[in-house]
N, C-alpha and C positions, 0 to 999 in steps of 0.2 A: 597772259591769259586775256581772253575776250571778255569783255563786260556785257552782260545782259541783265534783264529784269523781267520779274512776273508780271504778266498782264491778265488780271482777272475780268471775266465776263459772265454777267448774269447776277452779280451780288449786288444787293441793294445799297451796301455802304461803299461801294466803289463804281460809280456811274462812270461807264466806258469813255464818253467824250472827254471828261475832265482827267480821267486817270491816264488815258493814253497821250493827251497832250501834254501832262506833267512828265510823263516819262522821256518823251520826246525832247521837252525842254531840258532834260539832263544830257541830252545828246546820245541817247540810247534808242538805237532803231530796231534791233533785233530782239524780240521777247519770247518769253516762255509762256505759253497760254495755258491758263486754268480755268473751266466752265464750273459754274454752279449746277451739279447734275440733276438737282430738282426743278431748276428752270432753265434748260437747256436752250442755247441759241443755235439756230442752224450756221452749218460751217461757212456757207456763203456770206452770212450777215457779218460774221467775225472777220471774215477776210476783207470784205468791203471796209469795214471800220478801220482795220489796220492799214488798208491801201490808202484811204483818207489822210492818214497821219504820216504816209510815206514810211511806213514800217512793215516788218515781215515777221513771221512766227518761225523761229528756229526749232522750236521744240513744244511740245503738246503733253500736258499732264494727264495721264489716262485716269479712268474712274477708279476709285479704290474703296475699300469697305469690306465688310464680312462676304459679300457677293463675289470678291475678286480675290481668291486665296490660291496663289500659285504653290505654296508650300503644303498645302492640305495633304494629310495622308490618304485621303479619298481621291482616287483618281477620277471619278465623275465630277467631283468638285473643282479639281484643277482643269478639267476639259472645259468646263463652264467658264472658268476665269479666262482661259485662252480664248475661247469664242467671244467673250465680252470684249476683250482687249483687241482681237481682230476687227471689232466693229468700231471700236474706238480708233483704231488706225485709219480706217475711212474717213473718220472727222477729221483727224490730223492731216491727212492729205488734202482733204478739202479746203483747209485753211492754208496750205502749202507748206507743211511740215512732214518729214520723214522720220523724226526722232521722237519717241514717246518715253517719258518716264512711267514706270508702274511700280507697284509695292511688293515686296516679297512675301508679305503675310497679310491676311484678310481682316482678322480682329484682335483686339486686345485679349490675350489668354496667357496662362502660364508657359514659361519658355520650355520648348521641347526639342533638344538637339537631334532627335530621329527625323525630323522635319527637313534636315540638310539633304538626305537622299531624295525626299519628297519634292524639295524644291529643284533639284538638279533634273528630275524628271519632269516637272513642270516647264523648265526653261527649255528643255529638249522640244517639247511640244510646241511651244511659244517659238522657238527658233525656225521651225518648219513653217509656221505661218507668218513669220517675219519675211522669210525668203520668197515666199509665194507672193507677198504683197509688195516686197522692195522697201521695208521699213527697217529700223533699228529700235530696240527697246533697251532701255538703261534702267537697271533695277536699283531701287534706292534702300539704304539702310533704315532701319526702324527705330522707334523709341523703345525704352526698356519694357514697357508693358505688353509687348507683342510676343506671340509664340516663337517667332523666328525672325532673324535679320538683324539683331543688335549688334553682333560681333561683325564690323565692316571687313575685317581681314579674312574670317571665315566666309563671308558673303562674296568677296572677291574670288576666293578658291572655288566656290560653288559654280561661280560664272567661269572661271578658268576650265572647270571640268567639262563645260558644255563645249567650250572651244570654238567659238563662233564670232566672227565680226560683226554679227547682228545683235548680239548681246553683250552688254557692258554695264558700268556702274555709274550711278549718281550718288555721290556722296553728300549727305545732308549734315551740315555743321550743327545744327540746333539738336538734331536727334542723337547725334553721337555725343554732344554736351551733357544731354539728360542720362546718357548710359553712365559714364564715369568722370565727367568734368574735364576729360583730357582728348578732346577731338582731334589734336594733332597726331596722338599716338595712332589714331585710327587710319590715318592716311597711309602711314609707313608700310602697311601691310596689303596694299592695293595697288601696287607697281605694275603697270602694263594695263590697268583695267580701269583706271579713274579717267572717265572722259567728260564729267558735269558735276558742278558743285552747285547745291542749293545753299546759298550763303544767307544765314540768319543768325540773330542773336537770341538768348533767353537768359533766365536767372539759374537755370540748371534743373529746374523742377517742372516747369510748364513749358510746352511748345507755342512760345509767344510770337515768334516770326517779326523780332525787331530789327531795326537796321543794324548791320554789322558795327562793331565796335562802340555800341551804346548799351550792352548788357554785360554780362559777367564772362564771356568767352575771351581767352587770352588769345589774340589773332596773329601776332608776329610767329609764335611755333608753328601755325597752320601754313603761313607762306613758306617757312624754311622746310616744312615736311614736303610740300608740293615740290619745292625746287630739288629736295633731296631724291625724290623718286623719278626726276626729269619728266614730269607731267605737264602738259599744257592744257588743262581743262577749260571749259567755259565757266566763267564765274557769274552766276546768277543771282542777283538780289531778290530771293524770295521773301519779300518783305510786305506784311499786311497791316500797315499803319495809315493813317490819315494824311493826305495832302498837307493839311494845315501843321501836323506833328513833323512830318518830314521836312517841311520848308524851315523848321527850327532847328533840325538836326543836321542837315546839310550844309554845314558850315565850309569855308575854305580850308580849315585846318582838317576836317574830315576828309574831304576830297584829296588833300594832300596825303594823308594817312592811307587812304584806299589805293591811290596810284603807287605808293610805297609798297603795298602788300601785292599788288598785280604785278609790278615790274621788280620785285626783289630788293627794295630799299626800306621794308617795314621793319622796325625794330622796337 
């Protein structure tokens, strides 16, 4: 698995020069760009800051929230989501990325299994836009409080129904852990569709985005599950902790355990 990391832009707690330099210091040069949507930075400026560090954007996290609901039963709402994601694709291409991560549901709400058919219709529309623009969308599994997308295996089947190389799956370890404390189980149902991993840890209750192997997730089964389905996803550290805290956590033993996880030696 190739190692990547999230690169936040526009967040006051993560000033870009220091954050990017720290990521580069860890030997990571390809990043997953996330913007603060309330204080957006132009794509050209993001790309220039990455260039200054000798880094490149391999992917981009599209805008999400109630306004981006690909699984809404309302066709007009799904179309608005696709239109917004198409605009986000233009931003992604402006920073040099052609892969975008998008959410399968727009807001916290009671689970609705009927949304599966709605999501498939939404993804078909999104696929047409992706083909026209030359980009790829990876759909992310959701925490348990969302109306759809918590069951990663079902999400993979929804993606399979679209049958397009432009629609794939981004597996979020923290979200899966919040669903049933067994994220490795979710991976086994994604064979053939797992392309990207948002790797972060938590206590099982909150979406804390902690460094992997520093929370309550059992990581060795995750590595074994990935190998069992013969997947080779990008392993992105989607971590939102301060540089000061990360310097304490990134010990030689942590790096050794991570290498074992990535290369099949984690037990």
